[in-house]
N, C-alpha and C positions, 0 to 999 in steps of 0.2 A: 232714921226711919220716919217716913211720912204715912201715917195710917190712912189718910184719904186716898192717896194714889194706890195703896195696897188694896183697899176696899173696892175701888173702881176696877182694878185688875181682876179681882175675884168675883165681880158681879156678873160674870158671864159663865154659864155652865161649862162650856168647852174649855175655857181657861182654867177653871177650877179643876176639871178632869185632868188636864195636862199636868197641873201641879201634883195631883194625886198620883197619876201614873208615873211621874218622875221620881216619886218616893221609892218605888220598886221597879226600876227600869227593866231588870231581868225578867220580871213577871209579865209586864205589859208590852215589852218590846223584845221578845226572846230572840228573834232573828233580825239583825239589823242589815240594811242593804249595803252600806258602804263597807268595804273590806280594807281595814287599816293594817299597816305593818305591825308586828308584835311589839316593836319598841315604842310605839305611840300609845300613850296612856291618856284616855279621854276622861278618866276619873268618874265613871258612871254616867257620862253624858250620852244623850241620844240625838242622832242626826235629825235635822229639820225635816228631811224627806220621810223619815220613818214616822215622825209625829204627824206630818201631813197625811200620810197613808191611813193612819189610825183615825183621825178626825174626819177625813173625807171632805176637806175644804180646799180651796185654792191655796197655792203656795204663798201668794201675796197676803191672804187673810191670816194664814198660820204665822207667817213672818211678822205681821203686825201684832198679833197676839203675843208672840214670844218677846218681841221688842218691848211691848207695854209691860209685860211681867218682869223683864230684866230691868227696865227703868224704875219700876216700883221696888226693886231690890229682892224679888222673889227668886230670880234665876240668875245663873252665871253662864257664860258661853265661852267656848274654846274653838278656835278655828284650826282646821288642818286642811291644807290645800284649798279646794273649792267647797269643802263641807264645813258647816258650823254645827257644833254639838252643844246642847243645852243640858244643864243639870240644876237641881235646886240649890239655892243659897241657904244652907242649913243654919248658918249663923244668924242671918236676918229673920228666918222663920222662927228660930228660938226667941229672938227679941220680940217678934210679934206675939208669940204665945205669952211671954212675960208681960207685954203691954196689956193683953186681955186680963191676965190674972191680977194685975195691979190697978188698972184704970177702969175696967168695965165690970 
């Protein structure tokens, strides 16, 4: 875990909101646009298009934000055909909380 890259990723209100919304995807993204077969399990992930619609920014900006958060270890992604789904990396978030408790 690199705290500086995490802090940079969280230094933007939209990115911080995305992380918050992905904590409860069923609450913040109740109807997702992409219809997946029942056998596909995205494990709580949310499609980039649904995140983009919520933040009302360009697809390239949202993709850049999600990539930055994934590189910082805050998000995981899973691809299904042409769609990419993002979810929180709960293990790394727990480590970040532990870092705060122990170091700050």
